[in-house]
C-alpha positions in Angstrom: 0.0 0.0 0.0 1.3 3.4 -0.9 1.8 5.6 2.2 1.4 9.4 2.4 5.2 9.9 2.2 5.4 8.0 -1.0 2.4 9.9 -2.4 4.2 13.2 -1.7 7.8 12.3 -2.6 7.3 9.9 -5.6 3.8 10.7 -6.9 2.4 9.7 -10.3 2.6 12.4 -13.0 0.2 12.4 -16.0 -1.1 14.6 -18.7 -3.6 16.2 -16.4 -0.6 18.2 -15.2 0.2 21.4 -17.2 3.5 20.9 -18.9 3.4 17.1 -19.0 3.4 15.5 -22.5 -0.1 14.8 -23.7 1.0 11.7 -25.6 2.8 9.9 -22.8 1.6 7.4 -20.3 1.7 8.4 -16.6 5.0 7.9 -14.8 6.4 8.3 -11.3 8.5 11.3 -10.4 11.5 9.0 -9.9 11.2 7.9 -13.5 11.4 11.3 -15.0 15.2 11.4 -15.3 15.1 8.2 -17.4 12.7 9.7 -19.9 15.5 11.5 -21.8 13.5 14.8 -22.1 15.1 18.0 -23.1 13.0 21.2 -22.8 14.6 22.8 -25.9 14.2 19.7 -28.0 10.4 20.2 -27.7 9.8 17.1 -25.5 7.5 19.0 -23.1 4.6 21.3 -23.9 5.0 25.0 -23.3 4.6 27.2 -21.3 6.7 25.4 -18.7 8.3 26.4 -15.5 11.7 24.8 -14.9 14.2 24.7 -12.0 17.9 24.7 -12.7 19.5 22.0 -10.6 23.0 23.5 -10.2 21.6 26.9 -9.1 19.2 25.2 -6.6 22.1 23.2 -5.1 24.3 26.2 -4.9 21.7 28.3 -3.2 20.9 25.6 -0.6 24.6 25.1 0.2 25.4 28.8 0.3 22.6 29.7 2.7 23.3 26.8 5.0 27.0 28.0 5.1 25.9 31.5 5.9 23.7 30.6 8.8 26.4 28.3 10.2 28.8 31.2 10.1 26.4 33.4 11.9 25.9 30.9 14.6 22.2 30.4 14.0 19.9 27.9 12.4 17.8 27.9 9.3 14.1 27.1 9.3 13.2 27.8 5.6 9.8 29.1 4.9 8.0 26.2 3.1 5.2 28.4 1.8 7.5 29.5 -1.0 7.5 26.2 -2.7 5.2 23.8 -0.9 7.3 21.0 -2.5 8.2 17.9 -0.4 11.1 17.2 -2.7 12.6 20.7 -2.1 11.8 20.5 1.7 13.9 17.3 1.8 16.8 19.0 0.0 16.7 21.8 2.6 16.4 19.4 5.6 19.1 17.1 4.3 21.4 20.1 3.9 21.1 20.9 7.6 17.9 23.0 8.1 16.7 22.9 11.8 13.1 22.4 10.5 10.5 24.0 8.3 8.6 27.2 8.7 5.0 27.3 7.3 2.1 29.7 7.4 -0.8 27.3 8.0 -1.5 24.0 9.7 -2.3 22.5 6.3 1.2 23.4 5.1 2.6 22.0 8.3 1.0 18.6 7.5 2.8 18.5 4.2 6.2 19.4 5.8 5.7 16.7 8.5 4.8 14.1 5.9 7.9 15.1 4.0 10.0 14.3 7.1 10.2 17.6 9.0 10.2 17.0 12.8 10.4 20.6 13.8 7.8 23.1 12.5 7.4 26.8 13.1 4.1 28.2 12.1 5.0 31.8 11.5 1.4 32.9 12.0 -1.4 33.0 14.6 -3.4 29.8 15.1 -6.9 30.6 16.2 -9.5 28.1 14.9 -10.6 24.9 16.6 -9.8 22.9 13.5 -6.2 24.1 13.4 -5.6 23.6 17.1 -7.0 20.1 16.8 -4.9 19.4 13.7 -1.7 20.3 15.6 -2.6 18.1 18.5 -3.3 15.2 16.1 0.1 15.5 14.5 1.8 15.7 17.9 0.1 12.5 19.0 0.9 10.8 15.7 4.6 11.8 15.8 6.1 11.5 19.2 9.3 13.3 18.1 7.5 16.3 16.5 8.0 19.8 17.8 5.6 22.5 16.7 5.7 26.2 17.6 3.3 28.9 16.6 2.8 32.6 17.2 0.5 34.5 19.6 -0.1 38.2 19.5 -3.2 39.0 21.6 -5.1 38.0 24.7 -8.1 37.4 22.5 -6.2 34.7 20.6 -5.0 33.2 23.9 -8.7 33.1 25.1 -9.5 30.9 22.1 -6.6 28.6 22.8 -7.4 28.2 26.5 -11.1 27.6 25.7 -10.2 24.9 23.3 -7.8 23.3 25.7 -10.4 23.3 28.5 -12.7 21.3 26.2 -9.8 18.9 25.5 -8.2 18.2 28.9 -5.9 15.5 27.5 -4.3 17.8 25.0 -0.6 18.7 25.2 0.3 22.3 26.0 0.9 24.3 22.8 4.3 25.9 22.4 4.1 29.5 21.4 6.2 32.5 20.6 5.1 36.1 21.1 5.2 38.0 17.8 6.5 41.6 17.8 4.7 43.7 15.2 5.0 47.2 13.8 2.5 50.0 13.4 0.7 49.8 10.1 2.0 46.3 9.6 0.2 43.1 9.8 0.2 40.7 12.9 2.2 41.1 16.1 1.9 43.1 19.4 2.4 46.8 18.9 3.9 47.7 22.3 6.3 46.3 24.9 3.5 46.4 27.5 1.2 44.3 25.3 4.0 41.7 24.9 4.6 41.5 28.6 1.0 41.2 29.5 0.6 38.4 27.0 3.7 36.6 28.2 2.4 36.8 31.8 -1.0 35.4 30.8 0.6 32.5 28.9 2.8 31.7 31.9 -0.2 31.8 34.3 -2.2 29.2 32.2 -1.8 25.6 31.3 -2.9 25.7 27.6 0.4 27.1 26.3 4.1 27.4 27.1 6.1 30.4 26.0 9.3 29.3 24.2 10.4 32.3 22.3 10.0 35.7 20.6 9.5 36.3 16.9 9.2 39.2 14.5 9.2 39.9 10.7 11.3 42.7 9.3 10.5 42.4 5.6 7.7 44.9 5.5 10.2 47.7 6.3 12.9 46.7 3.8 13.9 49.4 1.3 17.0 47.9 -0.3 19.2 50.7 1.0 21.7 49.6 3.6 21.6 52.6 5.9 17.8 52.8 6.4 17.5 49.0 6.5 20.1 48.7 9.2 18.5 51.4 11.3 15.1 49.8 10.9 16.3 46.3 11.8 18.1 47.5 14.9 15.1 49.3 16.2 12.9 46.3 15.7 15.4 43.8 17.1 16.0 46.0 20.1 12.3 45.6 20.9 12.6 41.8 20.6 15.7 41.8 22.9 13.8 43.9 25.5 10.8 41.6 25.6 13.1 38.5 25.7 15.2 39.9 28.6 12.1 40.8 30.6 10.7 37.3 30.1 14.0 35.7 31.2 14.2 37.9 34.3 10.7 37.1 35.4 10.7 33.4 34.6 8.1 33.6 31.9 9.7 31.2 29.4 9.1 27.5 29.9 11.8 25.9 27.7 15.3 24.6 27.8 16.3 27.1 25.1 14.7 30.3 24.0 13.9 30.6 20.3 14.4 34.0 18.7 13.3 34.2 15.1 13.0 36.6 12.2 14.1 36.7 8.6 12.3 37.2 5.3 14.3 37.1 2.0 15.2 40.8 1.6 17.4 41.9 4.5 18.0 38.5 6.2 21.7 39.3 6.9 20.8 42.2 9.1 18.4 40.3 11.4 20.7 37.2 11.4 23.2 39.2 13.4 20.6 39.9 16.0 19.1 36.4 16.5 21.4 35.3 19.4 21.0 38.0 22.1 22.8 37.5 25.4 20.1 36.5 27.8 21.9 34.4 30.3 20.1 31.2 29.1 20.6 29.1 25.9 19.2 30.8 22.8 18.6 29.3 19.4 18.3 31.8 16.6 16.1 30.8 13.7 16.2 32.5 10.3 13.1 31.8 8.2 14.0 32.9 4.6 12.3 31.0 1.9 12.8 32.6 -1.5 16.6 32.1 -1.3 16.0 28.6 -2.7 15.3 29.8 -6.2 16.0 33.5 -5.8 14.7 35.5 -8.8 15.5 38.1 -11.6 13.5 40.9 -10.0 12.6 42.0 -6.5 14.9 39.7 -4.5 17.8 40.2 -7.0 17.4 43.9 -6.3 17.6 43.4 -2.5 20.5 40.9 -2.9 22.8 43.5 -4.4 23.2 45.7 -1.3 23.2 42.5 0.8 26.1 41.2 -1.2 28.0 44.4 -0.7 27.5 44.1 3.1 28.7 40.5 3.0 31.6 41.2 0.6 30.3 38.7 -2.0 31.4 38.9 -5.6 28.8 38.7 -8.4 27.4 35.2 -8.7 29.0 34.1 -5.4 25.8 34.3 -3.4 22.3 33.5 -4.6 21.6 32.7 -8.2 18.3 32.7 -10.1 17.1 29.1 -10.5 13.6 29.4 -12.0 12.7 30.1 -15.6 9.4 30.0 -17.5 9.7 29.0 -21.2 6.9 30.1 -23.6 6.2 30.1 -27.3 5.7 33.2 -29.5 2.3 32.7 -30.9 1.5 35.9 -32.8 3.4 38.9 -34.3 0.8 40.9 -36.1 1.8 44.4 -35.0 5.0 46.4 -35.1 7.2 46.0 -32.1 4.8 43.6 -30.4 4.8 39.8 -30.0 2.2 37.8 -28.1 3.7 34.9 -26.1 1.6 32.0 -24.9 2.2 32.7 -21.2 0.1 34.8 -18.8 -1.0 35.3 -15.2 -1.9 31.7 -14.9 1.7 30.7 -15.4 4.1 33.3 -13.9 4.2 35.8 -11.1 3.3 39.4 -11.7 2.4 40.8 -8.3 5.7 42.6 -7.7 6.9 43.2 -11.2 6.6 41.8 -14.7 8.6 38.9 -16.0 12.1 39.5 -17.5 13.1 38.1 -20.9 16.3 36.1 -20.4 17.0 34.0 -23.5 15.6 32.9 -26.8 15.7 29.7 -28.8 14.5 29.4 -32.4 12.2 26.6 -33.4 14.5 23.5 -33.6 17.4 25.1 -31.8 18.7 23.3 -28.7 21.0 26.0 -27.5 19.6 29.3 -26.2 21.0 32.8 -27.0 20.6 36.2 -25.4 17.9 38.7 -26.0 18.1 42.4 -26.8 18.1 44.7 -23.8 15.0 46.5 -25.0 12.8 43.4 -24.8 10.2 43.7 -22.1 6.9 42.3 -21.0 4.5 45.2 -20.7 1.3 43.4 -19.8 -0.2 40.0 -19.0 -3.6 38.5 -19.6 -4.7 35.2 -18.2 -2.9 33.2 -21.0 -1.0 35.9 -23.0 2.0 38.0 -22.5 2.8 41.3 -24.4 6.4 41.4 -25.4 7.6 44.7 -26.8 11.0 46.2 -28.0 12.5 49.4 -29.4 12.8 50.3 -33.0 16.6 49.9 -32.7 16.0 46.2 -32.2 13.5 45.7 -35.0 15.9 43.4 -36.9 16.1 41.1 -33.9 12.3 40.8 -33.5 11.0 37.4 -32.4 9.1 35.2 -34.8 6.1 32.9 -34.5 7.2 29.5 -33.0 10.3 30.8 -31.3 10.8 29.9 -27.6 11.6 32.6 -25.0 12.7 32.1 -21.4 11.5 34.5 -18.7 12.9 35.2 -15.3 10.5 35.9 -12.4 10.1 38.3 -9.6 8.8 36.8 -6.4 9.0 33.0 -6.7 6.2 32.3 -4.2 3.5 33.3 -6.6 5.0 31.4 -9.5 5.2 28.1 -7.6 1.5 28.2 -6.7 0.6 28.3 -10.4 2.1 24.8 -11.1 1.5 21.3 -9.8 4.9 20.2 -10.9 8.2 21.5 -12.4 11.0 19.6 -14.1 14.5 20.1 -12.8 16.9 20.7 -15.6 20.6 20.7 -16.2 22.3 23.7 -17.8 21.7 22.2 -21.2 18.0 21.9 -20.3 18.1 18.1 -20.1 15.5 17.1 -17.5 17.1 15.2 -14.6 14.4 15.3 -11.9 11.1 16.8 -11.0 9.4 18.4 -8.0 5.7 18.7 -7.1 3.8 21.4 -5.3 1.0 20.9 -2.7 -0.7 24.3 -2.2 
């Protein structure tokens, strides 16, 4: 009988999946490498999102080396990919555990082998509290932490626990928020009142302090450093008060932050001196594939702060290949790729490479090429008059880089993993 782990890690692929050949029989993920496919040989229908193996492996290793050097741990945010195969790569490389945003996402991470889960979100519903308890009882070695930011939320947790007296205490972290932000307590006094209330009850145990700095990131080192230090000073102050007043119930205090924009700045603040053992947890997720847009922009000043040469740190690992389907207007080509296929929430896709019909080696594209708009299934590719002689033609294939990998991953059920020559050597699946 196939178990859940097999279903997640080695599922059956078939032509109901966008990007899988219509004419082929279903096959297991583990059989994909033997199929002999090459994206540029036309073996897979387009549009198609692909992951470049060497870049993925580089990014996983580079980030793990960084956190080790900072003396902290990595709990990558799984919401970026929701891929069990990619979770396993991160865990096998040394990740402490997986961060998720929901209990449903936690279940996928646990099924993929994670035994430490950080839900970087507030848990409030009866179904979600019950779901956590079920997983804790099913996996005796599972450790789950989630965030609290109000007495109202704690009321719900305590009421649920009172109705389920055999439940285990929930492990929680207080989230420090910012004005005009999203979740998290807004003041030091709110944090302390919440910590005292957790300590006085039996439904939950306080094990750490958490925040998220990404909403204030600008991409300029001076303002970003100042913002980070102000925020982390607040985290330190709450943590120190909780230690001094015996409010933590844990052998080691967890201190966590870290999006994918200014993670180096918070990393340096995740091991405050508290007089007790502290484990710093960085939660970056988009580092795995990086991008050619938003995070590439943030990475440039980050590289300067770290002293990294170009290409030494994170590398873009995801591309979307699409076909030119129409060229009936000057300086405009319509490509068969749209909002259903690629992220557009932060910025438009970036043309990266082109391959004529029948060509198996890509070449560069003119600098003036740009996607100016997307419909559900169409992209508007335009260029300057100076590049008219290099205009694309119907049937040509074009590769696009992304901005914000999270919202590209959730548009696909699977993605082939390719070598640098676009030979398919593996595949990953997503479970959103």
